[in-house]
N, CA, C, O and the ligand as a Tripos MOL2 file, in Angstrom:
@<TRIPOS>MOLECULE
protein
  257   255    65     0     0
PROTEIN
NO_CHARGES

@<TRIPOS>ATOM
      1 N         111.7370  110.1970   77.1990 N.3       1 MET1
      2 CA        111.6770  109.0100   77.9320 C.3       1 MET1
      3 C         110.5220  109.2120   78.9650 C.2       1 MET1
      4 O         110.0140  110.2970   79.2470 O.2       1 MET1
      5 N         110.1920  108.0120   79.4770 N.am      2 GLN2
      6 CA        109.1070  108.1010   80.4330 C.3       2 GLN2
      7 C         109.6180  107.8630   81.8590 C.2       2 GLN2
      8 O         110.3930  106.9490   82.1420 O.2       2 GLN2
      9 N         109.0570  108.8820   82.8680 N.am      3 THR3
     10 CA        109.4870  108.5700   84.0490 C.3       3 THR3
     11 C         108.4020  108.6030   85.2100 C.2       3 THR3
     12 O         107.6580  109.5750   85.3440 O.2       3 THR3
     13 N         108.3600  107.6900   85.8920 N.am      4 THR4
     14 CA        107.1420  107.5830   86.9590 C.3       4 THR4
     15 C         107.6560  107.8860   88.3840 C.2       4 THR4
     16 O         108.6090  107.3710   88.9680 O.2       4 THR4
     17 N         106.7860  108.8590   88.8140 N.am      5 PHE5
     18 CA        107.1190  109.5080   90.1760 C.3       5 PHE5
     19 C         105.8290  108.8930   91.1160 C.2       5 PHE5
     20 O         104.6420  108.9900   90.8040 O.2       5 PHE5
     21 N         106.2990  108.3140   92.1990 N.am      6 ARG6
     22 CA        105.3720  107.6560   93.2180 C.3       6 ARG6
     23 C         105.0250  108.8330   94.3320 C.2       6 ARG6
     24 O         105.8960  109.3410   95.0380 O.2       6 ARG6
     25 N         103.6040  109.1950   94.3850 N.am      7 ILE7
     26 CA        103.4410  110.4360   95.1230 C.3       7 ILE7
     27 C         102.6490  109.9370   96.4070 C.2       7 ILE7
     28 O         101.8800  108.9870   96.2590 O.2       7 ILE7
     29 N         102.7690  110.4300   97.4630 N.am      8 LYS8
     30 CA        102.1440  110.2130   98.7910 C.3       8 LYS8
     31 C         101.1420  111.3540   99.0400 C.2       8 LYS8
     32 O         101.3700  112.5010   98.6550 O.2       8 LYS8
     33 N         100.0260  110.9970   99.6970 N.am      9 GLY9
     34 CA         99.1940  112.0800  100.0140 C.3       9 GLY9
     35 C          97.9050  112.5340   98.9870 C.2       9 GLY9
     36 O          97.0730  113.4200   99.1870 O.2       9 GLY9
     37 N          98.0300  111.6360   97.8460 N.am     10 MET10
     38 CA         96.8680  111.9480   96.8840 C.3      10 MET10
     39 C          95.8020  111.2270   97.4280 C.2      10 MET10
     40 O          96.0690  110.2240   98.0890 O.2      10 MET10
     41 N          94.6580  111.5600   97.2660 N.am     11 SER11
     42 CA         93.4960  110.6000   97.4660 C.3      11 SER11
     43 C          92.1880  110.6420   96.6630 C.2      11 SER11
     44 O          91.2650  109.8670   96.9130 O.2      11 SER11
     45 N          92.1400  111.4580   95.8070 N.am     12 CYS12
     46 CA         90.9280  111.6560   94.7960 C.3      12 CYS12
     47 C          91.2730  112.3870   93.6000 C.2      12 CYS12
     48 O          92.4010  112.8240   93.3700 O.2      12 CYS12
     49 N          90.2420  112.5090   92.8230 N.am     13 GLY13
     50 CA         90.2500  113.2210   91.6490 C.3      13 GLY13
     51 C          90.8640  114.5700   91.7510 C.2      13 GLY13
     52 O          91.7340  114.9230   90.9540 O.2      13 GLY13
     53 N          90.4220  115.3600   92.7410 N.am     14 HIS14
     54 CA         90.9700  116.6890   92.7260 C.3      14 HIS14
     55 C          92.5350  116.7710   92.9710 C.2      14 HIS14
     56 O          93.2300  117.7170   92.6000 O.2      14 HIS14
     57 N          92.9640  115.7250   93.6020 N.am     15 CYS15
     58 CA         94.5750  115.5770   93.7450 C.3      15 CYS15
     59 C          95.0800  115.4290   92.4260 C.2      15 CYS15
     60 O          95.9700  116.1780   92.0230 O.2      15 CYS15
     61 N          94.4980  114.3530   91.5730 N.am     16 VAL16
     62 CA         95.0310  114.1360   90.0840 C.3      16 VAL16
     63 C          94.9850  115.2770   89.3890 C.2      16 VAL16
     64 O          95.9240  115.5690   88.6480 O.2      16 VAL16
     65 N          93.9130  116.0770   89.5170 N.am     17 LYS17
     66 CA         93.7900  117.1630   88.6220 C.3      17 LYS17
     67 C          94.8670  118.5570   89.0040 C.2      17 LYS17
     68 O          95.3480  119.3890   88.2350 O.2      17 LYS17
     69 N          94.9830  118.4380   90.2620 N.am     18 ALA18
     70 CA         96.0560  119.3790   90.9460 C.3      18 ALA18
     71 C          97.2920  119.1980   90.2570 C.2      18 ALA18
     72 O          97.8920  120.0010   89.5420 O.2      18 ALA18
     73 N          97.6120  117.9310   90.6010 N.am     19 VAL19
     74 CA         99.1400  117.4920   89.9770 C.3      19 VAL19
     75 C          99.3930  117.4710   88.4940 C.2      19 VAL19
     76 O         100.4890  117.6900   87.9780 O.2      19 VAL19
     77 N          98.3190  117.1980   87.8810 N.am     20 GLU20
     78 CA         98.3580  117.0810   86.3560 C.3      20 GLU20
     79 C          98.4150  118.7900   85.9270 C.2      20 GLU20
     80 O          99.1600  119.1050   84.9990 O.2      20 GLU20
     81 N          97.8460  119.5450   86.4240 N.am     21 THR21
     82 CA         97.5730  120.9260   85.9410 C.3      21 THR21
     83 C          99.0260  121.3590   86.2180 C.2      21 THR21
     84 O          99.6920  121.8290   85.2950 O.2      21 THR21
     85 N          99.5660  121.2110   87.5180 N.am     22 ALA22
     86 CA        100.8530  121.8160   87.9580 C.3      22 ALA22
     87 C         102.0230  121.4040   86.8980 C.2      22 ALA22
     88 O         102.8480  122.2200   86.4880 O.2      22 ALA22
     89 N         101.9860  119.8850   86.4650 N.am     23 LEU23
     90 CA        103.0840  119.2100   85.7500 C.3      23 LEU23
     91 C         103.0770  119.9160   84.2130 C.2      23 LEU23
     92 O         104.0750  120.2020   83.5520 O.2      23 LEU23
     93 N         101.6390  120.1160   83.8320 N.am     24 ARG24
     94 CA        101.5010  120.6410   82.4980 C.3      24 ARG24
     95 C         102.2660  121.9100   82.2230 C.2      24 ARG24
     96 O         102.8240  122.1590   81.1540 O.2      24 ARG24
     97 N         102.2400  122.7330   83.3440 N.am     25 ARG25
     98 CA        103.1890  123.9220   83.2290 C.3      25 ARG25
     99 C         104.6040  123.9930   82.9090 C.2      25 ARG25
    100 O         105.2330  124.9900   82.5550 O.2      25 ARG25
    101 N         105.0520  122.7290   83.0900 N.am     26 LEU26
    102 CA        106.7420  122.8390   82.9260 C.3      26 LEU26
    103 C         106.6020  122.3330   81.4550 C.2      26 LEU26
    104 O         105.8510  121.4630   81.0140 O.2      26 LEU26
    105 N         107.5440  123.1270   80.7980 N.am     27 SER27
    106 CA        107.7230  123.2400   79.3170 C.3      27 SER27
    107 C         108.4380  121.8260   78.9080 C.2      27 SER27
    108 O         108.3380  121.3510   77.7760 O.2      27 SER27
    109 N         109.1050  121.2710   79.8740 N.am     28 GLU28
    110 CA        110.0330  120.0270   79.3700 C.3      28 GLU28
    111 C         109.0230  118.8960   79.3720 C.2      28 GLU28
    112 O         109.4560  117.8850   78.8200 O.2      28 GLU28
    113 N         107.9270  118.8120   79.7970 N.am     29 ILE29
    114 CA        107.0170  117.6510   80.0070 C.3      29 ILE29
    115 C         106.1400  117.8090   78.6980 C.2      29 ILE29
    116 O         105.4440  118.7880   78.4260 O.2      29 ILE29
    117 N         106.3010  116.6760   77.9470 N.am     30 GLU30
    118 CA        105.5040  116.6780   76.6910 C.3      30 GLU30
    119 C         104.2870  115.7300   77.1340 C.2      30 GLU30
    120 O         103.2700  116.0010   76.4960 O.2      30 GLU30
    121 N         104.1540  114.8770   77.8940 N.am     31 GLN31
    122 CA        102.9980  114.1950   78.3110 C.3      31 GLN31
    123 C         102.9090  113.9610   79.7950 C.2      31 GLN31
    124 O         103.9040  113.7250   80.4800 O.2      31 GLN31
    125 N         101.6700  114.0340   80.2730 N.am     32 VAL32
    126 CA        101.6850  113.5510   81.6130 C.3      32 VAL32
    127 C         100.3210  112.6900   81.8820 C.2      32 VAL32
    128 O          99.1860  112.9500   81.4810 O.2      32 VAL32
    129 N         100.7410  111.6370   82.6430 N.am     33 LYS33
    130 CA         99.5000  110.7510   82.9750 C.3      33 LYS33
    131 C          99.4800  110.7180   84.5640 C.2      33 LYS33
    132 O         100.3500  110.1850   85.2540 O.2      33 LYS33
    133 N          98.4250  111.3280   85.0020 N.am     34 VAL34
    134 CA         98.4700  111.1200   86.5340 C.3      34 VAL34
    135 C          97.3830  110.0540   87.1750 C.2      34 VAL34
    136 O          96.2610  110.0090   86.6690 O.2      34 VAL34
    137 N          97.6600  109.3340   88.1070 N.am     35 THR35
    138 CA         96.4620  108.7400   88.9220 C.3      35 THR35
    139 C          96.6170  108.8270   90.1590 C.2      35 THR35
    140 O          97.7210  109.2840   90.4540 O.2      35 THR35
    141 N          95.9010  108.5510   91.1000 N.am     36 VAL36
    142 CA         96.1630  108.7140   92.5100 C.3      36 VAL36
    143 C          97.2530  107.9460   92.8400 C.2      36 VAL36
    144 O          97.2440  106.7230   92.7050 O.2      36 VAL36
    145 N          98.3530  108.6710   93.3340 N.am     37 GLY37
    146 CA         99.4760  108.1370   93.8530 C.3      37 GLY37
    147 C         100.8640  107.8310   92.9400 C.2      37 GLY37
    148 O         101.8880  107.2430   93.2880 O.2      37 GLY37
    149 N         100.5410  108.4110   91.7200 N.am     38 GLU38
    150 CA        101.4840  108.1160   90.5900 C.3      38 GLU38
    151 C         101.2410  109.1590   89.6420 C.2      38 GLU38
    152 O         100.1180  109.6000   89.3930 O.2      38 GLU38
    153 N         102.5120  109.6240   89.0140 N.am     39 ALA39
    154 CA        102.4270  110.5560   87.9660 C.3      39 ALA39
    155 C         103.5710  110.0200   86.9200 C.2      39 ALA39
    156 O         104.7620  109.9640   87.2230 O.2      39 ALA39
    157 N         103.1120  109.6880   85.8220 N.am     40 VAL40
    158 CA        103.9890  109.2190   84.6840 C.3      40 VAL40
    159 C         104.2260  110.3310   83.8480 C.2      40 VAL40
    160 O         103.2730  110.7080   83.1650 O.2      40 VAL40
    161 N         105.4290  111.0080   83.7490 N.am     41 VAL41
    162 CA        105.7140  111.8900   82.7980 C.3      41 VAL41
    163 C         106.6330  111.4140   81.5350 C.2      41 VAL41
    164 O         107.2970  110.3850   81.6620 O.2      41 VAL41
    165 N         106.6770  112.1840   80.2710 N.am     42 THR42
    166 CA        107.2340  112.0060   79.0340 C.3      42 THR42
    167 C         107.8700  113.2770   78.8990 C.2      42 THR42
    168 O         107.3560  114.3950   78.8950 O.2      42 THR42
    169 N         109.2840  112.8770   78.7670 N.am     43 THR43
    170 CA        110.1460  114.1090   78.2970 C.3      43 THR43
    171 C         110.9880  113.7860   77.2080 C.2      43 THR43
    172 O         111.1870  112.6020   76.9340 O.2      43 THR43
    173 N         111.5790  114.8230   76.4630 N.am     44 ALA44
    174 CA        112.4310  114.3560   75.2010 C.3      44 ALA44
    175 C         113.5290  113.8670   75.7830 C.2      44 ALA44
    176 O         114.0950  112.8790   75.3170 O.2      44 ALA44
    177 N         114.0000  114.5550   76.9650 N.am     45 GLY45
    178 CA        115.4650  113.8750   77.3730 C.3      45 GLY45
    179 C         115.3620  113.4960   78.7570 C.2      45 GLY45
    180 O         114.2420  113.1860   79.1640 O.2      45 GLY45
    181 N         116.3900  113.4660   79.5920 N.am     46 PRO46
    182 CA        116.1450  113.0630   80.8640 C.3      46 PRO46
    183 C         115.7230  114.1680   81.6080 C.2      46 PRO46
    184 O         116.2090  115.2830   81.4180 O.2      46 PRO46
    185 N         114.6520  113.8970   82.6380 N.am     47 PRO47
    186 CA        113.8250  114.7680   83.1290 C.3      47 PRO47
    187 C         114.6020  115.6650   84.3880 C.2      47 PRO47
    188 O         115.5730  115.2680   85.0330 O.2      47 PRO47
    189 N         114.0630  116.6700   84.5120 N.am     48 ASN48
    190 CA        114.6970  117.5980   85.5570 C.3      48 ASN48
    191 C         114.0030  117.0710   86.8320 C.2      48 ASN48
    192 O         113.0410  117.6900   87.2860 O.2      48 ASN48
    193 N         114.3920  116.1170   87.3340 N.am     49 GLU49
    194 CA        113.6740  115.4570   88.6830 C.3      49 GLU49
    195 C         113.4290  116.4780   89.8560 C.2      49 GLU49
    196 O         112.3190  116.6330   90.3640 O.2      49 GLU49
    197 N         114.4560  117.0990   90.2080 N.am     50 PRO50
    198 CA        114.3100  118.0270   91.4480 C.3      50 PRO50
    199 C         113.2170  119.0760   91.0640 C.2      50 PRO50
    200 O         112.3650  119.3550   91.9080 O.2      50 PRO50
    201 N         113.1950  119.6690   89.8430 N.am     51 GLN51
    202 CA        112.1970  120.6270   89.6120 C.3      51 GLN51
    203 C         110.6520  119.9230   89.7890 C.2      51 GLN51
    204 O         109.7580  120.3290   90.5320 O.2      51 GLN51
    205 N         110.6140  118.7560   88.8880 N.am     52 ILE52
    206 CA        109.3180  117.9900   89.0500 C.3      52 ILE52
    207 C         108.9490  117.6800   90.4410 C.2      52 ILE52
    208 O         107.7810  117.8460   90.7920 O.2      52 ILE52
    209 N         109.8840  117.2210   91.3110 N.am     53 ARG53
    210 CA        109.4560  116.7790   92.7140 C.3      53 ARG53
    211 C         109.1360  118.3810   93.5110 C.2      53 ARG53
    212 O         108.3340  118.3850   94.4450 O.2      53 ARG53
    213 N         109.6070  119.3050   93.2100 N.am     54 GLN54
    214 CA        109.2350  120.6140   93.5610 C.3      54 GLN54
    215 C         107.9450  121.0040   93.1750 C.2      54 GLN54
    216 O         107.1740  121.4620   94.0190 O.2      54 GLN54
    217 N         107.6230  120.8790   92.0110 N.am     55 VAL55
    218 CA        106.2070  121.3880   91.4490 C.3      55 VAL55
    219 C         105.0340  120.4980   92.3210 C.2      55 VAL55
    220 O         104.0070  120.9850   92.7940 O.2      55 VAL55
    221 N         105.4940  118.9320   92.4180 N.am     56 ILE56
    222 CA        104.3950  118.1830   93.0350 C.3      56 ILE56
    223 C         104.4850  118.5940   94.5770 C.2      56 ILE56
    224 O         103.4050  118.5850   95.1680 O.2      56 ILE56
    225 N         105.5640  118.9350   95.2780 N.am     57 GLU57
    226 CA        105.4310  119.2130   96.4890 C.3      57 GLU57
    227 C         104.5690  120.3530   96.8100 C.2      57 GLU57
    228 O         103.6410  120.3070   97.6170 O.2      57 GLU57
    229 N         104.9850  121.5420   96.0250 N.am     58 ASP58
    230 CA        104.4410  122.7730   96.0420 C.3      58 ASP58
    231 C         102.7600  122.5450   96.1160 C.2      58 ASP58
    232 O         102.0720  123.2520   96.8520 O.2      58 ASP58
    233 N         102.2670  121.6350   95.3940 N.am     59 GLU59
    234 CA        100.9680  121.4700   95.4040 C.3      59 GLU59
    235 C         100.5260  120.6200   96.7700 C.2      59 GLU59
    236 O          99.3810  120.1970   96.9310 O.2      59 GLU59
    237 N         101.4460  120.4610   97.5850 N.am     60 GLY60
    238 CA        101.1410  119.7570   99.0050 C.3      60 GLY60
    239 C         101.2280  118.1980   99.0160 C.2      60 GLY60
    240 O         100.6890  117.5850   99.9370 O.2      60 GLY60
    241 N         101.8370  117.5910   98.1020 N.am     61 TYR61
    242 CA        102.1470  116.2130   98.0450 C.3      61 TYR61
    243 C         103.4360  115.8120   98.1740 C.2      61 TYR61
    244 O         104.3220  116.6270   97.9150 O.2      61 TYR61
    245 N         103.7830  114.4370   98.6110 N.am     62 GLU62
    246 CA        105.1470  114.1880   98.8520 C.3      62 GLU62
    247 C         105.5090  113.1350   97.5600 C.2      62 GLU62
    248 O         104.7510  112.2830   97.0960 O.2      62 GLU62
    249 N         106.6520  113.3970   97.2000 N.am     63 VAL63
    250 CA        107.3140  112.4160   96.0630 C.3      63 VAL63
    251 C         108.0110  111.4340   97.0150 C.2      63 VAL63
    252 O         108.6950  111.8670   97.9420 O.2      63 VAL63
    253 N         107.8360  110.0120   96.7860 N.am     64 VAL64
    254 CA        108.6280  109.0640   97.5970 C.3      64 VAL64
    255 C         109.5250  108.4150   96.5200 C.2      64 VAL64
    256 O         110.3410  107.5500   96.8350 O.2      64 VAL64
    257 CU         92.0900  114.6580   96.6460 Cu       65 CU65
@<TRIPOS>BOND
     1     1     2 1
     2     2     3 1
     3     3     4 2
     4     3     5 am
     5     5     6 1
     6     6     7 1
     7     7     8 2
     8     7     9 am
     9     9    10 1
    10    10    11 1
    11    11    12 2
    12    11    13 am
    13    13    14 1
    14    14    15 1
    15    15    16 2
    16    15    17 am
    17    17    18 1
    18    18    19 1
    19    19    20 2
    20    19    21 am
    21    21    22 1
    22    22    23 1
    23    23    24 2
    24    23    25 am
    25    25    26 1
    26    26    27 1
    27    27    28 2
    28    27    29 am
    29    29    30 1
    30    30    31 1
    31    31    32 2
    32    31    33 am
    33    33    34 1
    34    34    35 1
    35    35    36 2
    36    35    37 am
    37    37    38 1
    38    38    39 1
    39    39    40 2
    40    39    41 am
    41    41    42 1
    42    42    43 1
    43    43    44 2
    44    43    45 am
    45    45    46 1
    46    46    47 1
    47    47    48 2
    48    47    49 am
    49    49    50 1
    50    50    51 1
    51    51    52 2
    52    51    53 am
    53    53    54 1
    54    54    55 1
    55    55    56 2
    56    55    57 am
    57    57    58 1
    58    58    59 1
    59    59    60 2
    60    59    61 am
    61    61    62 1
    62    62    63 1
    63    63    64 2
    64    63    65 am
    65    65    66 1
    66    66    67 1
    67    67    68 2
    68    67    69 am
    69    69    70 1
    70    70    71 1
    71    71    72 2
    72    71    73 am
    73    73    74 1
    74    74    75 1
    75    75    76 2
    76    75    77 am
    77    77    78 1
    78    78    79 1
    79    79    80 2
    80    79    81 am
    81    81    82 1
    82    82    83 1
    83    83    84 2
    84    83    85 am
    85    85    86 1
    86    86    87 1
    87    87    88 2
    88    87    89 am
    89    89    90 1
    90    90    91 1
    91    91    92 2
    92    91    93 am
    93    93    94 1
    94    94    95 1
    95    95    96 2
    96    95    97 am
    97    97    98 1
    98    98    99 1
    99    99   100 2
   100    99   101 am
   101   101   102 1
   102   102   103 1
   103   103   104 2
   104   103   105 am
   105   105   106 1
   106   106   107 1
   107   107   108 2
   108   107   109 am
   109   109   110 1
   110   110   111 1
   111   111   112 2
   112   111   113 am
   113   113   114 1
   114   114   115 1
   115   115   116 2
   116   115   117 am
   117   117   118 1
   118   118   119 1
   119   119   120 2
   120   119   121 am
   121   121   122 1
   122   122   123 1
   123   123   124 2
   124   123   125 am
   125   125   126 1
   126   126   127 1
   127   127   128 2
   128   127   129 am
   129   129   130 1
   130   130   131 1
   131   131   132 2
   132   131   133 am
   133   133   134 1
   134   134   135 1
   135   135   136 2
   136   135   137 am
   137   137   138 1
   138   138   139 1
   139   139   140 2
   140   139   141 am
   141   141   142 1
   142   142   143 1
   143   143   144 2
   144   143   145 am
   145   145   146 1
   146   146   147 1
   147   147   148 2
   148   147   149 am
   149   149   150 1
   150   150   151 1
   151   151   152 2
   152   151   153 am
   153   153   154 1
   154   154   155 1
   155   155   156 2
   156   155   157 am
   157   157   158 1
   158   158   159 1
   159   159   160 2
   160   159   161 am
   161   161   162 1
   162   162   163 1
   163   163   164 2
   164   163   165 am
   165   165   166 1
   166   166   167 1
   167   167   168 2
   168   167   169 am
   169   169   170 1
   170   170   171 1
   171   171   172 2
   172   171   173 am
   173   173   174 1
   174   174   175 1
   175   175   176 2
   176   175   177 am
   177   177   178 1
   178   178   179 1
   179   179   180 2
   180   179   181 am
   181   181   182 1
   182   182   183 1
   183   183   184 2
   184   183   185 am
   185   185   186 1
   186   186   187 1
   187   187   188 2
   188   187   189 am
   189   189   190 1
   190   190   191 1
   191   191   192 2
   192   191   193 am
   193   193   194 1
   194   194   195 1
   195   195   196 2
   196   195   197 am
   197   197   198 1
   198   198   199 1
   199   199   200 2
   200   199   201 am
   201   201   202 1
   202   202   203 1
   203   203   204 2
   204   203   205 am
   205   205   206 1
   206   206   207 1
   207   207   208 2
   208   207   209 am
   209   209   210 1
   210   210   211 1
   211   211   212 2
   212   211   213 am
   213   213   214 1
   214   214   215 1
   215   215   216 2
   216   215   217 am
   217   217   218 1
   218   218   219 1
   219   219   220 2
   220   219   221 am
   221   221   222 1
   222   222   223 1
   223   223   224 2
   224   223   225 am
   225   225   226 1
   226   226   227 1
   227   227   228 2
   228   227   229 am
   229   229   230 1
   230   230   231 1
   231   231   232 2
   232   231   233 am
   233   233   234 1
   234   234   235 1
   235   235   236 2
   236   235   237 am
   237   237   238 1
   238   238   239 1
   239   239   240 2
   240   239   241 am
   241   241   242 1
   242   242   243 1
   243   243   244 2
   244   243   245 am
   245   245   246 1
   246   246   247 1
   247   247   248 2
   248   247   249 am
   249   249   250 1
   250   250   251 1
   251   251   252 2
   252   251   253 am
   253   253   254 1
   254   254   255 1
   255   255   256 2
@<TRIPOS>SUBSTRUCTURE
     1 MET1         2 RESIDUE 1 A MET
     2 GLN2         6 RESIDUE 1 A GLN
     3 THR3        10 RESIDUE 1 A THR
     4 THR4        14 RESIDUE 1 A THR
     5 PHE5        18 RESIDUE 1 A PHE
     6 ARG6        22 RESIDUE 1 A ARG
     7 ILE7        26 RESIDUE 1 A ILE
     8 LYS8        30 RESIDUE 1 A LYS
     9 GLY9        34 RESIDUE 1 A GLY
    10 MET10       38 RESIDUE 1 A MET
    11 SER11       42 RESIDUE 1 A SER
    12 CYS12       46 RESIDUE 1 A CYS
    13 GLY13       50 RESIDUE 1 A GLY
    14 HIS14       54 RESIDUE 1 A HIS
    15 CYS15       58 RESIDUE 1 A CYS
    16 VAL16       62 RESIDUE 1 A VAL
    17 LYS17       66 RESIDUE 1 A LYS
    18 ALA18       70 RESIDUE 1 A ALA
    19 VAL19       74 RESIDUE 1 A VAL
    20 GLU20       78 RESIDUE 1 A GLU
    21 THR21       82 RESIDUE 1 A THR
    22 ALA22       86 RESIDUE 1 A ALA
    23 LEU23       90 RESIDUE 1 A LEU
    24 ARG24       94 RESIDUE 1 A ARG
    25 ARG25       98 RESIDUE 1 A ARG
    26 LEU26      102 RESIDUE 1 A LEU
    27 SER27      106 RESIDUE 1 A SER
    28 GLU28      110 RESIDUE 1 A GLU
    29 ILE29      114 RESIDUE 1 A ILE
    30 GLU30      118 RESIDUE 1 A GLU
    31 GLN31      122 RESIDUE 1 A GLN
    32 VAL32      126 RESIDUE 1 A VAL
    33 LYS33      130 RESIDUE 1 A LYS
    34 VAL34      134 RESIDUE 1 A VAL
    35 THR35      138 RESIDUE 1 A THR
    36 VAL36      142 RESIDUE 1 A VAL
    37 GLY37      146 RESIDUE 1 A GLY
    38 GLU38      150 RESIDUE 1 A GLU
    39 ALA39      154 RESIDUE 1 A ALA
    40 VAL40      158 RESIDUE 1 A VAL
    41 VAL41      162 RESIDUE 1 A VAL
    42 THR42      166 RESIDUE 1 A THR
    43 THR43      170 RESIDUE 1 A THR
    44 ALA44      174 RESIDUE 1 A ALA
    45 GLY45      178 RESIDUE 1 A GLY
    46 PRO46      182 RESIDUE 1 A PRO
    47 PRO47      186 RESIDUE 1 A PRO
    48 ASN48      190 RESIDUE 1 A ASN
    49 GLU49      194 RESIDUE 1 A GLU
    50 PRO50      198 RESIDUE 1 A PRO
    51 GLN51      202 RESIDUE 1 A GLN
    52 ILE52      206 RESIDUE 1 A ILE
    53 ARG53      210 RESIDUE 1 A ARG
    54 GLN54      214 RESIDUE 1 A GLN
    55 VAL55      218 RESIDUE 1 A VAL
    56 ILE56      222 RESIDUE 1 A ILE
    57 GLU57      226 RESIDUE 1 A GLU
    58 ASP58      230 RESIDUE 1 A ASP
    59 GLU59      234 RESIDUE 1 A GLU
    60 GLY60      238 RESIDUE 1 A GLY
    61 TYR61      242 RESIDUE 1 A TYR
    62 GLU62      246 RESIDUE 1 A GLU
    63 VAL63      250 RESIDUE 1 A VAL
    64 VAL64      254 RESIDUE 1 A VAL
    65 CU65       257 GROUP 0 **** ****
């Protein structure tokens, strides 16, 4: 299933790369597409949202 996270604090390609790289480390995530301000993740089942939020926030951004 596909879930979209809106992210505050991203401004450029470096932010996109940082979020993308961090999310790719999560084994539950099959696909991830990140743009400035948004991450669309594909998971087999319902995503572990708290964990995904945490990973994004650990990179210094805020999930809104
Ligand atoms: Cu940036």
